[in-house]
C-alpha positions in Angstrom: 0.0 -0.1 0.1 1.6 3.4 -1.3 1.9 6.4 1.2 0.3 9.6 0.6 1.9 12.0 2.4 -1.0 14.8 1.7 -3.6 12.0 3.1 -1.5 11.2 5.9 -1.2 15.2 6.9 -4.8 15.6 6.6 -5.6 12.9 8.8 -3.2 14.2 11.4 -4.9 17.3 11.4 -8.2 16.2 11.7 -7.0 14.4 14.9 -5.3 17.4 16.1 -8.0 19.4 15.5 -10.9 17.3 17.1 -8.7 17.2 20.4 -8.3 20.8 20.2 -12.0 21.3 19.5 -12.9 19.0 22.4 -10.3 20.7 24.9 -12.5 23.2 26.4 -14.9 20.7 27.6 -12.6 19.1 30.2 -11.1 22.7 31.4 -12.6 25.1 33.8 -14.2 28.2 32.2 -11.6 30.8 33.4 -8.9 28.7 31.7 -10.7 28.7 28.5 -11.5 32.2 28.8 -7.6 33.1 29.1 -7.1 31.5 25.7 -6.4 33.7 22.8 -9.5 34.7 20.5 -8.4 32.2 17.7 -8.8 29.0 19.8 -11.9 27.1 20.1 -13.9 28.0 23.3 -17.3 26.5 22.4 -18.4 23.6 24.8 -21.1 20.7 24.2 -24.4 22.1 25.3 -26.2 19.6 27.5 -29.9 19.1 27.0 -32.4 19.6 29.4 -32.6 16.0 29.9 -29.0 15.9 31.2 -28.9 19.1 32.9 -32.2 19.8 34.2 -34.6 23.1 33.0 -37.9 23.7 31.5 -39.0 23.4 28.0 -42.1 25.3 26.8 -43.8 25.6 23.8 -46.0 28.7 23.5 -48.8 29.1 20.8 -50.6 32.5 19.9 -54.1 32.6 21.1 -56.0 33.2 17.8 -59.2 33.8 19.5 -57.8 36.4 21.5 -56.2 38.1 18.6 -59.7 38.5 16.5 -61.7 39.4 19.8 -59.1 41.9 20.4 -58.9 43.4 16.8 -62.9 43.1 16.4 -63.4 45.1 19.4 -61.1 47.8 18.1 -63.1 47.9 14.9 -66.4 47.8 17.0 -65.4 51.0 18.8 -64.2 52.6 16.0 -67.2 52.1 13.7 -69.3 53.0 16.8 -67.5 56.5 17.0 -67.7 56.9 13.5 -71.6 56.4 13.4 -72.1 58.6 16.5 -69.9 61.4 14.8 -72.0 61.1 11.8 -75.3 60.9 13.8 -76.5 57.7 12.7 -78.0 55.4 15.1 -77.0 51.8 15.3 -76.9 48.6 17.3 -73.6 46.8 16.7 -73.4 43.0 17.6 -70.4 40.5 17.4 -70.2 37.0 15.6 -66.9 35.7 15.5 -65.1 37.6 13.1 -68.1 39.8 11.8 -69.8 42.7 12.9 -73.5 42.9 12.4 -74.2 46.9 12.2 -78.3 47.1 12.5 -79.1 51.0 11.6 -82.2 52.5 13.7 -83.2 54.1 10.4 -83.3 52.5 7.4 -82.7 55.5 5.2 -79.4 56.3 6.3 -77.8 53.1 5.1 -76.1 54.6 2.2 -74.6 57.5 4.5 -73.5 54.6 7.3 -71.9 53.0 4.2 -69.9 55.7 3.1 -69.1 56.6 6.3 -67.5 53.1 7.5 -65.8 52.8 4.0 -62.7 54.2 5.5 -62.4 50.8 7.8 -61.7 48.8 4.4 -58.7 50.6 3.2 -55.6 48.6 2.6 -53.0 49.0 5.3 -55.2 50.7 7.8 -54.2 50.2 11.1 -50.4 50.0 12.4 -50.4 46.3 12.2 -50.7 46.2 8.6 -49.3 49.8 7.2 -47.5 49.0 3.9 -48.9 45.7 3.2 -51.4 44.7 0.5 -53.6 42.6 2.8 -57.1 44.1 3.2 -58.0 43.6 7.1 -61.8 44.5 6.6 -64.5 43.9 4.4 -67.8 46.1 4.3 -71.1 44.9 2.7 -74.6 45.1 2.8 -76.3 42.4 4.8 -79.9 43.1 4.4 -82.4 46.1 4.9 -80.7 48.4 7.3 -78.2 45.9 8.2 -74.3 46.1 7.1 -71.8 43.5 7.8 -68.2 44.2 8.9 -65.9 41.1 8.6 -62.3 40.7 9.7 -60.5 38.5 7.0 -58.7 35.4 7.7 -55.6 36.9 5.8 -55.1 39.6 8.0 -55.5 37.9 11.2 -52.8 35.1 9.9 -50.6 38.3 9.2 -51.2 39.7 12.4 -50.3 36.6 14.1 -46.9 36.2 12.4 -46.0 39.8 13.4 -47.3 39.4 17.0 -45.0 36.0 17.3 -42.0 37.8 16.1 -42.6 40.7 18.6 -43.5 37.8 21.4 -40.0 36.5 20.9 -38.4 39.7 21.8 -40.5 40.4 24.7 -39.8 36.8 26.3 -36.3 37.4 25.6 -36.1 40.6 27.6 -38.2 39.0 30.5 -35.8 36.0 30.5 -33.0 38.3 30.3 -34.0 40.2 33.2 -34.2 37.0 35.6 -30.4 36.3 34.6 -30.8 32.8 33.4 -28.0 31.3 31.3 -28.0 30.2 27.6 -31.8 30.2 27.0 -32.9 29.4 24.0 -36.1 31.1 22.4 -37.1 30.7 18.7 -40.0 31.0 16.5 -41.4 27.7 15.3 -44.0 27.7 12.5 -46.5 30.8 12.0 -47.8 31.3 15.5 -45.9 29.5 18.1 -42.6 30.3 20.1 -40.1 27.7 21.5 -38.5 28.6 25.0 -35.6 26.4 26.6 -34.2 27.3 29.7 -31.3 25.2 31.1 -31.4 24.9 35.0 -34.5 26.6 35.4 -36.4 23.8 36.9 -39.4 26.0 38.3 -41.8 25.6 35.4 -44.6 27.3 37.2 -42.8 30.5 37.7 -41.3 30.4 34.1 -45.0 29.9 32.9 -45.9 32.9 34.7 -43.0 35.0 33.5 -43.4 34.5 30.0 -46.8 33.6 29.2 -48.4 36.0 31.2 -49.5 39.2 28.7 -48.8 41.9 31.5 -50.9 44.2 29.2 -51.2 47.1 31.8 -53.9 49.7 31.3 -55.4 52.6 33.3 -59.3 53.1 33.2 -61.7 55.6 35.0 -64.1 53.8 36.9 -68.0 54.5 35.8 -69.4 56.7 38.4 -73.0 56.3 39.7 -73.7 52.6 39.1 -72.0 49.5 40.7 -70.8 46.5 38.4 -73.7 44.6 40.0 -76.5 47.4 38.9 -74.9 47.2 35.3 -75.4 43.5 34.9 -79.0 44.0 36.4 -80.2 47.2 34.4 -77.7 46.7 31.4 -74.4 47.6 30.6 -73.8 51.4 29.7 -72.5 51.8 26.3 -69.0 52.1 26.0 -68.2 50.5 29.5 -66.9 47.1 30.6 -67.1 44.8 33.6 -63.9 43.5 34.8 -63.1 41.2 37.7 -61.0 42.5 40.5 -58.2 40.9 42.6 -60.7 41.2 45.8 -63.1 39.2 44.3 -65.7 41.5 43.3 -66.3 43.3 39.8 -65.6 46.8 38.5 -67.6 48.8 35.9 -65.0 50.6 33.7 -65.1 52.9 30.8 -63.7 50.9 27.9 -61.3 53.5 26.5 -57.8 53.3 27.6 -57.0 56.7 29.5 -53.4 55.8 29.6 -51.2 52.6 28.2 -48.5 50.7 30.0 -46.4 51.1 26.7 -45.6 55.0 28.5 -43.8 53.1 31.4 -40.1 53.5 31.3 -39.2 51.7 34.8 -41.0 49.2 37.3 -39.4 48.0 40.7 -40.3 46.0 43.7 -40.6 48.0 46.8 -42.4 48.2 49.8 -44.9 50.9 51.2 -45.5 52.5 54.3 -46.9 49.4 56.0 -44.2 47.1 54.9 -46.3 45.6 52.1 -44.9 44.7 48.8 -45.7 47.0 45.9 -44.3 47.9 42.5 -43.3 51.1 41.9 -43.6 52.4 38.4 -42.5 55.8 36.2 -43.8 57.2 32.9 -41.8 58.7 30.0 -42.4 62.5 29.5 -45.6 62.1 27.4 -47.0 59.6 29.9 -46.2 61.8 32.8 -48.0 64.6 31.1 -51.1 62.4 30.4 -51.0 60.9 33.7 -50.9 64.7 35.3 -53.8 65.6 33.2 -55.9 62.7 34.1 -55.4 62.8 37.9 -55.9 66.7 37.8 -59.2 66.5 36.2 -60.5 63.6 38.2 -59.7 64.5 41.8 -62.4 62.6 43.8 -63.1 59.9 41.3 -61.7 56.1 41.1 -58.9 55.3 38.8 -58.5 51.6 37.8 -54.9 49.9 37.1 -55.9 46.7 35.0 -53.5 44.1 34.3 -54.4 41.5 31.8 -58.4 42.4 32.0 -57.9 42.2 35.9 -58.4 45.2 38.3 -55.4 44.8 40.4 -56.5 48.3 42.5 -59.1 51.1 42.1 -57.9 54.1 44.4 -59.5 57.4 44.6 -57.7 60.2 43.1 -56.8 62.3 46.2 -54.6 64.8 44.5 -53.0 65.7 41.1 -50.1 63.4 40.5 -47.4 65.3 38.2 -44.4 63.6 38.9 -45.1 60.9 36.3 -44.5 58.0 39.1 -46.9 55.9 41.1 -47.3 52.5 42.8 -49.3 49.5 42.2 -50.5 47.5 45.4 -52.1 44.3 45.8 -51.8 40.9 47.6 -48.1 40.7 46.4 -45.2 38.9 48.0 -41.7 40.0 47.6 -41.3 37.2 44.7 -44.7 38.1 42.8 -43.7 41.9 43.1 -40.5 41.2 41.7 -41.8 39.3 38.7 -44.5 41.9 38.0 -41.8 44.6 38.0 -39.7 42.6 35.3 -43.0 41.9 33.1 -43.7 45.8 33.3 -40.0 46.7 32.2 -40.0 44.0 29.6 -43.1 45.0 28.2 -46.5 43.5 27.6 -46.7 40.4 25.2 -48.8 41.7 22.0 -51.0 38.7 22.1 -51.9 36.0 24.6 -49.5 32.8 24.4 -50.9 29.4 25.3 -48.5 26.8 26.8 -49.5 23.5 24.4 -46.3 21.6 25.2 -44.3 21.3 28.6 -41.3 19.5 29.5 -39.3 20.3 32.8 -36.6 17.7 34.2 -35.2 18.4 37.9 -31.4 18.6 38.2 -31.0 15.3 40.0 -32.7 13.3 37.2 -30.3 15.0 34.9 -27.3 14.0 36.8 -28.6 10.9 36.9 -29.1 10.7 33.0 -25.7 11.8 32.6 -24.2 9.2 34.8 -26.2 6.4 33.2 -25.5 7.5 29.6 -21.6 7.7 30.6 -22.0 4.3 32.0 -23.8 2.8 29.1 -21.2 4.3 26.4 -18.1 3.3 28.6 -19.6 -0.1 28.8 -20.8 -0.3 25.4 -17.3 1.0 23.9 -15.3 -1.5 26.1 -17.5 -4.4 25.1 -17.0 -3.6 21.3 -13.3 -3.4 21.8 -12.7 -6.3 23.3 -14.9 -8.2 20.8 -13.1 -6.5 17.8 -9.7 -7.3 19.5 -10.9 -11.0 19.9 -12.4 -11.2 16.3 -9.8 -9.4 14.5 -6.4 -9.3 16.7 -3.9 -6.7 15.7 -6.5 -5.3 12.9 -8.9 -5.2 15.8 -6.5 -2.8 17.7 -6.4 -0.7 14.6 -9.9 -0.6 14.5 -10.3 0.3 18.1 -7.9 3.5 17.3 -9.9 4.7 14.3 -13.3 3.9 16.8 -12.0 5.9 19.5 -11.2 8.8 16.9 -14.6 8.5 15.5 -16.1 9.2 19.0 -13.6 12.0 19.7 -14.5 13.8 16.1 -18.6 13.3 17.3 -17.7 15.0 20.5 -16.0 17.5 19.0 -18.5 18.3 16.0 -21.2 18.7 18.6 -19.0 21.2 20.6 -17.6 23.2 17.4 -21.6 23.4 16.3 -22.7 24.4 19.8 -25.2 21.3 19.2 -27.2 20.3 22.0 -26.3 16.8 23.7 -29.2 14.9 24.8 -29.8 11.6 26.6 -31.1 9.9 23.2 -28.0 11.9 21.6 -25.7 9.7 23.6 -27.8 6.9 22.5 -26.9 7.9 19.0 -23.4 8.0 19.8 -23.3 4.5 21.5 -25.3 3.1 18.4 -22.6 4.9 16.2 -19.9 2.8 18.1 -21.8 -0.2 17.0 -22.4 0.4 13.8 -18.9 2.1 13.1 -17.5 -1.3 13.4 -19.5 -2.5 10.5 -17.2 -0.5 8.1 -14.4 -1.9 9.5 -15.7 -5.6 9.7 -16.6 -5.2 5.8 -12.9 -4.2 5.0 -11.4 -6.8 7.1 -13.5 -9.5 5.8 -12.9 -8.3 2.3 -9.4 -8.6 2.7 -9.8 -12.0 4.2 -11.6 -13.1 1.1 -9.0 -11.5 -1.5 -6.0 -13.3 0.9 -8.3 -16.7 0.6 -8.7 -16.3 -3.4 -4.6 -16.3 -3.6 -3.8 -12.8 -4.0 -0.5 -11.3 -2.3 -0.8 -9.7 1.2 -0.3 -6.3 -0.7 -2.8 -6.9 -3.4 -5.2 -8.3 -0.8 -4.7 -5.1 1.3 -5.5 -2.9 -1.3 -8.3 -4.6 -3.3 -10.0 -5.5 0.1 -10.0 -1.6 1.0 -11.1 -0.5 -2.7 -13.8 -2.9 -3.0 -15.3 -2.3 0.5 -15.5 1.1 0.0 -18.6 0.9 -2.3 -20.2 -1.0 0.0 -19.4 1.2 3.0 -20.8 4.3 1.2 -24.1 2.7 0.1 -24.5 1.3 3.8 -23.9 4.5 5.4 -26.2 6.6 2.9 -29.2 4.7 4.1 -28.6 5.3 7.9 -27.9 9.3 6.9 -31.2 9.3 5.0 -33.2 8.3 8.3 -31.0 10.4 10.4 -31.8 13.8 8.0 -35.5 13.0 8.1 -35.5 12.5 11.6 -33.8 15.8 12.0 -36.5 17.8 10.1 -39.5 16.0 11.6 -38.4 15.5 14.8 -38.4 17.8 17.7 -36.0 18.0 21.2 -34.2 14.9 22.1 -35.3 13.4 18.6 -33.7 16.1 17.1 -30.2 15.5 19.0 -30.3 11.9 18.4 -30.7 12.6 14.7 -27.6 15.2 14.7 -25.2 12.8 16.7 -26.3 9.9 14.0 -25.8 12.1 11.2 -22.4 13.3 12.4 -21.4 9.7 13.2 -22.2 8.5 9.6 -19.9 11.1 8.2 -17.1 10.3 10.7 -17.6 6.4 10.6 -16.9 6.6 7.2 -13.8 8.8 7.5 -12.1 7.1 10.3 -13.0 3.5 8.9 -11.5 4.2 5.5 -8.8 6.6 6.1 -7.7 6.2 9.3 -7.8 2.4 9.3 -5.7 2.3 5.9 -3.6 4.8 7.3 -2.9 2.5 10.1 -2.8 -1.0 8.5 -0.6 0.9 5.7 2.2 1.7 8.0 2.1 -1.7 9.8 2.4 -3.4 6.3 5.4 -0.8 5.5 7.3 -1.9 8.5 6.3 -5.6 9.0 6.0 -6.8 5.4 4.0 -10.0 6.1 4.2 -12.9 3.9 1.0 -14.0 4.9 -2.2 -12.2 6.3 -4.2 -13.6 9.3 -7.2 -11.4 9.6 -10.0 -12.8 11.3 -8.9 -14.7 14.7 -12.2 -16.7 14.5 -12.1 -18.1 11.0 -12.3 -21.5 12.6 -15.5 -20.9 14.4 -16.7 -18.6 11.2 -15.5 -20.2 8.0 -14.9 -17.8 5.3 -17.7 -19.2 2.8 -19.8 -21.8 4.7 -22.3 -23.8 2.5 -25.6 -23.1 4.3 -28.7 -23.6 1.7 -30.4 -20.5 2.6 -32.7 -20.5 -0.3 -33.8 -24.0 0.1 -35.5 -22.9 3.5 -36.9 -19.8 1.8 -40.4 -21.2 1.7 -40.0 -22.1 5.8 -38.7 -18.5 6.3 -41.7 -17.2 4.4 -44.1 -19.2 6.3 -42.4 -17.8 9.5 -42.3 -14.4 8.3 -46.2 -14.6 7.4 -47.0 -16.0 10.9 -45.0 -13.1 12.7 -46.4 -10.7 10.4 -50.1 -12.0 10.9 -49.5 -12.2 14.8 -48.0 -9.1 15.1 -50.8 -7.4 13.5 -53.2 -8.9 15.1 -51.5 -8.2 18.3 -51.3 -4.4 17.5 -54.8 -4.4 16.4 -56.4 -6.3 19.4 -54.0 -5.2 22.4 -53.2 -2.0 20.7 -50.2 0.5 21.6 -49.2 2.2 24.6 -49.5 5.3 23.2 -47.3 8.1 25.2 -48.7 11.7 25.8 -46.7 12.8 22.6 -49.3 11.3 20.6 -52.3 11.2 23.1 -51.8 14.6 24.8 -51.9 14.8 28.8 -49.3 14.9 31.4 -46.5 12.5 32.6 -44.9 13.2 35.8 -42.0 11.0 37.0 -41.6 11.3 41.0 -39.0 9.7 43.5 -39.8 8.5 46.8 -37.9 10.8 49.5 -37.6 7.9 51.6 -37.8 4.0 50.9 -39.7 2.6 48.3 -42.9 4.4 46.7 -46.3 3.0 47.8 -48.1 2.7 44.4 -51.5 1.9 46.2 -51.5 5.1 48.4 -50.6 7.4 45.6 -53.3 5.9 43.5 -55.6 6.5 46.3 -54.6 10.0 46.6 -54.5 11.0 43.2 -57.8 9.7 42.4 -59.4 11.7 44.9 -58.3 15.0 43.1 -61.1 14.9 40.5 -58.7 15.0 37.4 -60.3 11.8 35.5 -58.3 8.5 35.0 -54.9 8.6 36.5 -52.2 5.9 35.8 -49.6 5.3 38.4 -46.9 3.1 37.7 -43.5 1.7 39.0 -40.8 3.2 36.6 -37.4 1.7 37.0 -36.0 1.4 40.6 -38.9 0.6 43.3 -38.8 4.5 44.5 -39.5 5.6 41.0 -43.1 6.6 39.9 -44.5 7.7 36.9 -47.8 9.4 37.3 -49.8 9.8 33.7 -53.3 11.8 33.3 -55.3 12.4 30.3 -55.8 15.6 28.6 -57.6 18.3 30.6 -60.5 20.6 29.4 -60.2 24.4 29.5 -57.6 26.7 29.3 -54.4 26.2 31.5 -56.2 23.1 33.0 -53.6 20.9 32.1 -50.8 22.8 33.7 -53.3 23.4 37.0 -53.5 19.5 37.1 -50.0 19.0 37.1 -49.6 21.8 40.0 -52.4 19.7 42.0 -50.5 16.7 41.7 -47.2 18.1 42.6 -48.6 19.7 45.8 -50.5 16.9 46.7 -47.2 14.5 46.8 -44.7 17.3 47.7 -44.2 16.1 51.3 -43.1 12.5 50.3 -41.9 12.6 46.8 -39.3 14.8 44.8 -40.7 15.7 41.3 -38.0 14.7 38.7 -39.7 15.4 35.3 -42.6 16.9 34.0 -44.1 16.6 30.5 -47.5 18.3 29.4 -48.7 17.9 25.8 -51.8 19.3 24.4 -54.1 17.4 22.3 -53.3 19.9 19.4 -49.5 19.2 19.6 -50.0 15.6 20.3 -52.2 15.3 16.8 -49.3 16.8 15.0 -46.7 14.8 16.5 -48.5 11.8 15.7 -48.9 13.0 11.7 -45.3 14.1 11.7 -44.3 10.6 13.0 -46.2 8.7 10.6 -44.9 11.0 7.5 -41.3 10.6 9.1 -41.2 6.9 8.6 -43.0 7.0 5.1 -40.6 9.7 4.0 -37.5 7.5 5.5 -38.9 4.5 3.8 -39.3 6.4 0.7 -36.0 7.7 0.4 -34.2 4.9 1.0 -36.1 2.8 -1.4 -35.4 5.5 -4.1 -31.6 5.4 -3.3 -31.7 1.3 -3.4 -33.6 1.4 -6.7 -31.1 4.0 -8.4 -27.9 2.2 -6.8 -29.2 -1.2 -8.1 -32.2 -2.2 -10.1 -36.0 -1.8 -9.5 -36.3 -5.2 -8.1 -33.9 -4.6 -5.2 -35.7 -1.8 -4.4 -39.0 -3.8 -4.1 -37.4 -6.1 -2.3 -35.8 -3.4 0.1 -39.2 -1.9 0.5 -41.0 -5.3 1.7 -38.1 -5.8 3.9 -38.7 -2.4 5.5 -42.4 -3.0 6.1 -41.7 -6.0 7.6 -39.1 -4.5 10.1 -41.4 -1.6 10.7 -44.5 -3.7 11.4 -42.5 -6.3 13.7 -40.5 -3.7 15.5 -44.0 -1.7 16.4 -45.2 -5.1 17.5 -42.7 -5.4 20.2 -44.5 -2.2 21.5 -47.7 -3.9 21.7 -46.5 -6.9 23.1 -44.8 -5.8 25.9 -46.8 -2.5 26.4 -43.8 -0.2 26.1 -44.8 3.5 25.8 -44.7 4.5 22.3 -43.6 8.2 22.0 -41.4 10.3 19.7 -38.5 8.5 20.6 -40.0 5.4 19.6 -40.2 6.8 16.1 -36.8 7.7 16.3 -36.0 3.8 17.1 -38.4 2.8 14.3 -36.5 4.9 11.9 -33.0 3.8 13.1 -34.2 0.1 13.0 -35.1 1.0 9.0 -31.6 2.6 8.8 -29.7 -0.4 10.3 -31.7 -3.0 8.4 -31.2 -1.1 4.8 -27.5 -1.2 6.0 -27.5 -4.9 6.4 -29.6 -5.7 3.1 -27.4 -3.3 0.8 -24.3 -5.3 2.0 -26.0 -8.4 0.6 -27.5 -6.6 -2.3 -23.8 -5.5 -3.2 -22.5 -8.8 -3.0 -25.4 -10.2 -5.2 -25.0 -7.8 -7.8 -21.1 -8.3 -7.7 -21.5 -12.2 -8.1 -24.4 -11.6 -11.1 -21.5 -10.1 -12.9 -18.6 -12.5 -11.7 -20.4 -15.9 -12.7 -21.9 -16.6 -15.8 -23.0 -20.3 -15.2 -24.6 -20.3 -11.8 -28.4 -19.8 -11.3 -29.9 -17.2 -9.3 -30.3 -19.6 -6.5 -26.7 -20.4 -6.5 -25.6 -16.7 -6.6 -28.2 -15.6 -3.7 -26.8 -18.7 -1.6 -23.3 -17.8 -2.5 -23.9 -14.2 -1.3 -25.4 -14.8 2.1 -22.7 -17.1 2.8 -19.8 -14.8 1.6 -21.4 -11.9 3.9 -22.4 -14.3 6.8 -19.1 -13.6 8.8 -19.5 -9.8 8.6 -23.6 -10.1 9.5 -22.6 -12.2 12.7 -19.8 -9.8 13.7 -21.6 -6.6 13.0 -24.7 -7.9 14.6 -22.6 -8.9 17.4 -21.1 -5.5 17.9 -24.3 -3.6 17.6 -25.9 -5.8 20.0 -23.3 -5.5 22.6 -23.5 -1.6 22.2 -27.4 -1.7 22.6 -27.4 -4.2 25.5 -25.1 -1.7 27.4 -27.6 0.9 26.8 -30.9 -1.2 27.9 -29.1 -2.4 31.1 -27.2 0.8 31.9 -28.9 3.6 30.1 -31.7 4.5 32.4 -35.3 3.9 32.5 -36.3 7.2 30.6 -34.8 5.6 27.3 -35.5 2.0 27.8 -38.1 1.4 25.7 -36.2 3.3 22.9 -33.2 1.1 23.4 -35.1 -2.2 23.6 -36.6 -1.4 20.3 -33.4 -0.7 18.7 -31.7 -3.9 20.0 -34.9 -6.0 18.6 -34.4 -4.1 15.6 -31.0 -5.6 15.1 -32.3 -9.2 15.3 -35.3 -8.3 13.1 -33.2 -6.2 10.4 -30.6 -9.2 10.2 -33.3 -11.9 9.6 -35.3 -9.9 7.1 -31.9 -9.3 5.0 -31.6 -12.9 5.0 -35.2 -14.4 4.7 -36.9 -11.6 3.3 -35.3 -9.0 1.0 -32.9 -11.6 -0.5 -35.1 -14.4 -1.5 -37.6 -12.4 -2.8 -35.6 -11.4 -5.6 -36.1 -14.9 -7.0 -39.5 -14.0 -7.8 -39.0 -10.6 -9.3 -37.4 -11.4 -12.5 -33.9 -10.9 -11.4 -31.5 -11.9 -14.8 -28.3 -13.7 -14.1 -25.5 -12.8 -16.5 -26.2 -15.9 -19.0 -29.9 -15.1 -18.9 -29.2 -11.5 -19.8 -26.9 -12.3 -22.7 -29.4 -15.0 -24.0 -32.0 -11.9 -24.0 -29.9 -9.4 -25.5 -30.8 -8.6 -29.1 -28.4 -9.8 -31.8 -26.6 -7.8 -34.1 -27.9 -8.2 -37.7 -25.5 -9.4 -40.1 -24.9 -7.9 -44.0 -24.4 -10.4 -46.9 -20.7 -10.2 -46.5 -21.0 -11.4 -43.2 -20.0 -8.0 -41.2 -22.0 -6.9 -38.0 -24.5 -4.0 -38.6 
């Protein structure tokens, strides 16, 4: 094997760069901060499941936007008609206002007066746009209809989401948390992740509270109760008060909270917590005018449509300052001050998904992940050295560099490492060995065919490369689909898996080749002994797989039918990702958890059906409740449960998913599986022939059904991570299938006189050693995850471990034998069916 100095230099530089990029993760912050600016300083970001924290997905409340805007239009329309002397009664129906005129003869005048409402760009939200917000038309005799368009609402929501992101960022920055993730998702959602902040209730209050502060004059001479009995006067509204009563206020906003420039928590003369505020110059002037003109009247301070206080104006306040009093604690006063300083949210945000992980669970997850990773790596290394001796040592060096490159890439990209991400690394360890096994087994074949050691090494690396690329591309397709259709930890798994594919191809081929090349240069061996287990696993066994194909089809049919029946009758144990609801992981403070006692206590809360089950150790419990009806009901139910068990249990993890989000996740999961299968099959079709594509899709359907069947059989929770497991099984299964298909294609070209059955048998036997060794190493890595990875990802890793067996079985007994029935042509058949060239009279070919 020839030395290539440039290739050697590139490999050494990549290895050194990986070490350098990974170094900040093992040094303290002060040391890293002292490095020169050109040195890498980025560290791996731990996901919420590893360091604890809160994850919230917020959605703009469309009904609130419509109600608020239609209310503005109603007041404007009323004001216009009053100014024109046109009597009317205006009623609201969704996005439409019905204006009933008291005098039908004024219909034309009313139509002309209200026409400005329909101008394009009317209102601050739509200035400069081509969207018509309002339509105006006659709906009958003396009745006009004013409608708010769907396009305008959608545009308004998009604008409000962008504004909300900035307001939320300001609020969280005020609290002083580190490395928050605040980003827009889609048209109407905002994702908020705050590591290390495990008080989800306070976080929700802090970022989802609108904090719209307005000042209104209280309507004199009539109480709210009298207004409810006699009829609410025009231009007024009834709002609840903090003291449990109602107040009758003028609808018109006397002064808005947008004029505030500062708000601070403080204490009044009675040592009660209050919030002091200060207006800007314009606000101070307006506030002074209002208080000067209304001495002796009540002035209400309203926060999010609730009257906080409504004191009597004793004297003019011209300094532009004031205070808000109420039943505040120092913490709630501080939070309100933060909200007012950061500004009001432009729209109401509903919590549609919540995930909170306590720091103790995060620490346990890190420990479990590292243990599983270390055990899996050691197991794979021992297996490889035992199987391949010195060549196994070369593979181990490449494998360690592979893991280092994955971690350094995560560090440099600032990607988030999650617990499924650790599973992705461990899985990569198992699957990365497959590339080395392919190379070593190919070298062994070439040496057995009589080639010299040099030729065997050269040809082995070259011929294995095509198969390695084909096999890894299928896994990469699954990873890409996972990233774009998954969320949170699933995306973390996809990132590590995708990076692992790239680093695996690099290390398995270039690094291993470099090490083997240097060894050969110095040793110059006369013979090669690659596989130490060749007496146990012969190079080409003579197993008649195709003679057993009917038995295989029968077993496959029975498994398929039984699994479908199981999934239909018993069903899947869907997690809250797909059903909606809440899941709360608890850990007993002392001794084992009392499941019966918990069921009895929580059953009395009136929250519907509650599932309480042991979760891993006897101390851990998982509580699941269904979707609660009503705004904020899901969060309120979680709060009830945590309050009920607070004395005896530590809350380690909380997840809450609304029905809307759960249906979307279920849809995206199904789409993800279908897109991945389609992408992989198209790739196989293009790389081989259509028959191979059909064989691949049949095997994939088989693998998906049987993998999902495991969840039905064991009643494992089927959630987003399960979708990731199914997609990974698809990638692994195709990896195995492509290796066999690649050998079948090669033998179809190589052997002219063999029948298709003989070629398939030969190909399966030639790749059997690789199948056993790769399956063994991958199984070792996954078993380590199952045993040591922790309960949170146990169903995820169990499914992948089962998938290794299912994928291996289908590649031998499904995808390979089905080729015999799809019209695959051998070389001799192809030559017989090829058109013969015509001959001229002189005997020359035409």
